[in-house]
N, C-alpha and C positions, 0 to 999 in steps of 0.2 A: 543577320542574327539580331533579334530584339533583346532589350534588357542590358544591364551593365555586366561587363565581363568580370569574372572573379579574379582578384589579384592573387596569384599563386607564388609570390616571391617568398624568400626566406623570412622576411619581416612578417608576412601574413601567417606563415606557419608558427612563428614565435608568438604572434598575437593570439593565435588559437590556443596555444599551450598555456599562455598566461590566463586567458579567459577560463579555460577548463580547470586550471590550478586554483583559481579564485572560487570556483564552484565547489571543489573538493574541500578547501579550507573553511568554507562558510558553514559547514555542518547543516546542510539543508535537508528538508524532508524529501521523499521521493518525488512528490508532485512538484515541489519547488525546483528540484534538479531538472525535471523534464521541461519546465518552463525556461530554465536557463539554457538547456540544450536547444530549444526552439529559437531562443533569442540569438544564440551563437550562429545557428544555421541561417537564420534570416539575415543577420548582419553580414555574413560572408558570401551569401549567394544572391541576395537581393530578390528573393522569391516573393511571390504573391500569397503563398500559403504554405504552411508546414504542419505535418502530422507526425505523431510518434505512436507507434504500436509496441506493446510489450508482450513477450512470450508468456503464455499461460500453459505450463507443461501438463497440467492435469487434463486439459481438453485438447492438447495438441493444436493450439490456435494462437493467434496474436490478437490482442485487444487494444482498441483505441484508448490511449491514456493521456494524450496531450495534444493541444492544437493551438495554432497561432490565431485562427479565426474562432469566434465564440461557438462552441459546440458542447455546452455543459450538459445538455440532456443526452447527448450521444456518447460521452466519455464513459467507458466501462461497459457499454452495451454493444457497440459495433465490433464484431469480431470476424476473423477470417481463419478458416482451417489452413494448416500448412499446405501450400500448393494451390490454394484458392485465391483467385485474383492475382494481380501483379504483386501486391504486397505479400500475399501468401507464398507466391513463387520465390520472391527474394528471401523470405524466411526459410523456406524449405531448402533452397540451394545455397544460401549464404553468399549470394552473388548480387552484383549491381544490375539494375534495370534502368536504362536511359532512353527515353522516348522524346524526340524533339518536337513532334506535332501529332495531333489527333490521337492522343494517348488513349482516349475512350474507344478508339476503333481497334485497339490491340485485342487479339483473340483471348488473351489471358485476363483482360480487364473485367472487373465486377463493379457494377454501378450501384451507388447508394443515393437514393433521392435526397436524403438529408444532408449530403455533403456537396456543397457548391463546388468544392475543389475538383470533383469528378467531371466538371464541365470544362476545366482548363485544358489547354493544348499540351504544354510540355510537362514532363513528369520524370523526376530523378529519384530513385529509391535505392538506399544502401542498407545493408544489415548492421545492426548494433551487436558487437561481439565482445566477449571477454574471455581471454585464454582460449580462443578458438571456438568457444561455445556461443550459440545464439542467445541474445538477450532481448532483441526486438528489431524493429525496422524504423528507419527515418525516411520520410517522404517529403520532397519539396516540389511545389507546383508553380508554374508560370502560366498566366492567362494566355499569353501569345506564344507562338512557336519559338523555340530556342534550341540551338544546337549546343549540346553539352560537350565541351572539349575534354580531352583526356585529363587536362589539368583540373578542370571543374570536378570531374568524377573522382580524381585522386584526392582532392581536398576534402570533399564531403565524406569519402571513405575514411580518411584520416580522422575526421570528427567522429564518425561512427565507431571506430576502433577505440579512440580515447575515451569517449563518453560511455561506451559500453561497459568498460571497467568501473567507471564511477557509479553507473546505475546498478550494476551487479552488487557492488559493495553496499549501496544503500538498501537494496532489496534484502540482502543478508542481515543487515542491521535491523531492518524493519521486522523481519521474520523472527529474529532473536528476541526483539522487544515483545512481540506478540506471544512468544512461547513463555517468556518471563511473566507476562501479565496473566497468562493462563495458569501457570504454576502457582502464582500468588493467589489467584481466585480459587483454585482447588484447595490450597492450604487454608484459606479463609472459610470455605465451605466445610472443610473437615473440622476446624476449630468450632464452628457454629454447631455442627452436629454433636460434638462432644459436650458442649455447653448445654445444649437442649436436653441431652440424655441425662446429665447430672441434675438439671432442674426438674425433669420428670421424676427422677428417683426420689428427690427431696419431697415433691408433692405426694408421691405414692406413699412414702413413709409417714408423712405428717397427717395426711387426710384419709389414709387407707384406700387409695384409689388404684384402679388398674392402670396399666401403662397407657392404654388408649384414653381413658378418662383424664389422665394427667395431661396428655398431649392436647386433648380437646379444651381443657381448662386454659392451657397456655395460649392456644389459638384464639379462643373466644376473648380472652383478656387483651390479646394483641389487637383484635378488631375493635374492641370497645374503647381502648385507650389510644388507638392508632399509633402504637409503638411496635417496632420490629420484635419478633419472637426472640431474637438473640438478645436484645436489650433487656427484655423481661427476664430471660433466663439468667443473665448476668446479675440482675437485682436479687433474684431468688437465691442464687448460689452465694452471693456476697452476704446476704442477710442470714443465711444458714450458717455461714462461717463465723459470723459474729455471735450468733446464738450458741453455737458449739463452744466458742471461746469463753463465753460467759459461764457456761455450765462447768467448764473445766477449772475455772478460777474459784477457789473457796471463798465464801463470804467472811466478813470480819467476825461474825458470831461463831461461825464454824471454826475459825482459826483460834478463837479464845477458849474453846472447849478442851 
């Protein structure tokens, strides 16, 4: 067997837990967590390449999201349907796939020209799971043939189980953040519409314009001054408020009568 044998002692398990715990406490982004996962896998398996695929439920596929080797153009683009290729098979069955040599000759294998990892001999793939649900797939590759011992497989499966929960929590936090941003954006759009409607009403009243004419005046002024329509609407509403206030306050001459 070529390559360094993985240390599966209790100290190694404890080291893994510490590494994963540091990842959790660091409050990293999802992409940063994936890079941490890759670093942990590389450090304990001494592999020549490591890839992380994440489940995309909407398309029933797993998508390449992290890599030890530089694949910036391929991240987010390479995908496999559940059951497609060895990675898709692992995702579909939530089972380990361990190939000691000629991994590319396996009938399940799907070759990607852009991935040099697909030319490597040994291939070990484990599911990333959280609460029994699939989160993604972790693949480690060795250039030369390598017999994966039961201890090797158990260790990487342990990493997959532990990191699966971390990734799932990060994905949930990321989704919640996107929903909050979307809600804030919708609220901002609603406030803008209300403001523009008030400004249009003021222009209609002051200059005896139709609603469309008032809007066109706002739009043209926005283009001329290169200021957002909302900003102009705020100025119009504020100015109208001041004018109405002045009209409501009696002058000194009127008060003396």
